[in-house]
N, C-alpha and C positions, 0 to 999 in steps of 0.2 A: 446779536453774533455780527463780526465783521463781515464784509463780503468776499473775503478771500477764503469761506467755510463753507464747505459744501453740507447738504445733507444727506448721510449715511442710512438715519433708523430713527425709526419713529416708535416708542414704545405707547403700549394700548391698554388696555382693561387691566386689572388684576385676574389673579386665575390661581383656587385654592385659598390657603392662609398664611402661607409661608413668603411671600414677597415674590410671588410667581409671578410676571408680567410677560403677556402678549408682546412679540416682538415682530416687526414691521421692518423689512430690507429695505433702502432703495439706494442699491449698490450692486455690483457683479460679484464684490470680492467680497462673500460671508468670512472668509478665512481670515481676515483682518480682527477678527472679534474674536478674543482670548480671554479666559479666566486670570485674573489678576492685571488685566492689561486697562487704564482710567482713560475716559474718553469726554470729551466737552458736550456740554450740552447747553440747551436754555434754562437749565436749572441748577448750573454748576459743574460742577466734575462728579464722576460717577465711574465708580471702576465694580468689574464684572465679578460677581461672585457665583455663579452657575450661568450654564446657557446650553438650552437643547434645540439646537437648529431642526431636526424631523419635528418637533412638538411646536416651535416657531415660539420657545419661552426663554426668557431672561431673566436671572437675580441681580441685584447690586447690594453691595456691602453697604450695611448702616440701614437695609432697607428689606429687613428680614420679617415683617409681619405684615399683614393687608394693610391697616394702617397708615405705616408709612409707605409702601408701596403704593398703596392710591393715591398718593402726593405727586407720584410720576405718573400717572397717566396723561397720554397727550405730550412729554416730553419728546425734544427731537433733540437728536445725536449728531454731533458734525464732523469735520476732519477739513483737514488744510491739505494744500498741494505735497507739501512736505510729511504730513503726516501718511497722507496714501501713499506716496512712493515707497516709504520705509517699511509701509504694514500690506502693499500688494503688489503679488508678484506678477506679471505680465506673460502672456504668451507670446509664442513668435507671431507678432502680426497683428496685433493688439496695442492700444493706446487707449490713453484716459481722454476723458472729455476735456479735461481743459487743454490737452496737447494739442486737441483738435478744432478748439475753438480759438478764430483768428487766422487760420490757414487761407490762403486764397484757395478757389477752386478752377482746376487747368479743364477744360471738354478739348483733348488735342491742344492745338496752339492760342486757342482760345480763353483767355481771364472771363471765367465765367460770375465771379462774386467772391464773397468772402463770409467765411462762418459764423455765422453771431451767436449761434445756440445750438445746442443739440436737446430731441423732444424724442420721447419713447412715446410710441402707440402701440399696446399689443408687446410681440418680441421683438421689435423692429426700430432702430435708432432712424432720424432723421436729419439732416443737416441742417439748419433754417441760413439760408445762405442770402445776404444783401446782396442784391444785384448790383455788377459794374454797372456804373453811371454809362457809359456807350452802348450799353444796350438797353437799359433803362430809354434813352434818348432813343433808341428806334421803335419805341413803342414796345418793351415787355415791362412783365412785371416789375414792381419792387423789389420783391421779393421773394423766394419759391422753397419747397420743400422738397430735400432728394433724401433716397432711403438709400442708407451706409449699409448698402449688401453688393458683393463680387459683382453683378448687373450694373452696374453704375461706378460703382467706386474701384479704380484698377488699383491705386496704392495712394498712401500715407506716409508722404515724408513730413514728419511731423519737426527735425530739424532745419529744414528749409523751409518748412509753414506752407505748405503746398499738398494740396490732397487733387490729385490727378483724376479725371472721370473719364467714361464715357456717355455716351447720348443725356448730358447734362441739358444740353439745349433744348431736346425734346422735352423735355421736362419743363422748361423755363417756359417755352413758347404754349404747351397747354394751358400752366398758371392764370 
């Protein structure tokens, strides 16, 4: 898969005799998975024949037997930014990770660094920030993690590529 594709789900083991497979989501937007839609995977394009979110089970067209479905075990399903924006509806104040990555992090008037990546631990997203060189020269860590929660993140302005924070320097100094 190309680098512009993000992992959105992974297929697990077969369930029963008719091609049902365990379905593991890697996205906050399960609504993007719909019967009849086709998705890119590391095993080619797959079209959903049936899905049951409550039971965490999915079935794909052309894989309706246990033997054919077993070929899909551990398959990874991907989406690019365009597909994600078309298939996922954001609520007020929500942003896609790819919109946050690359943003500068401002704590008051002070540039703290730039968001390099986002890591999810438990139910909390953490911004992985590469610290501004000026702060590194002051002896602070080259990178740090900032919880993406209201306590620290005041506002994300993705159009101007800036995340406004409070008390981020305290976390950096403790890193």
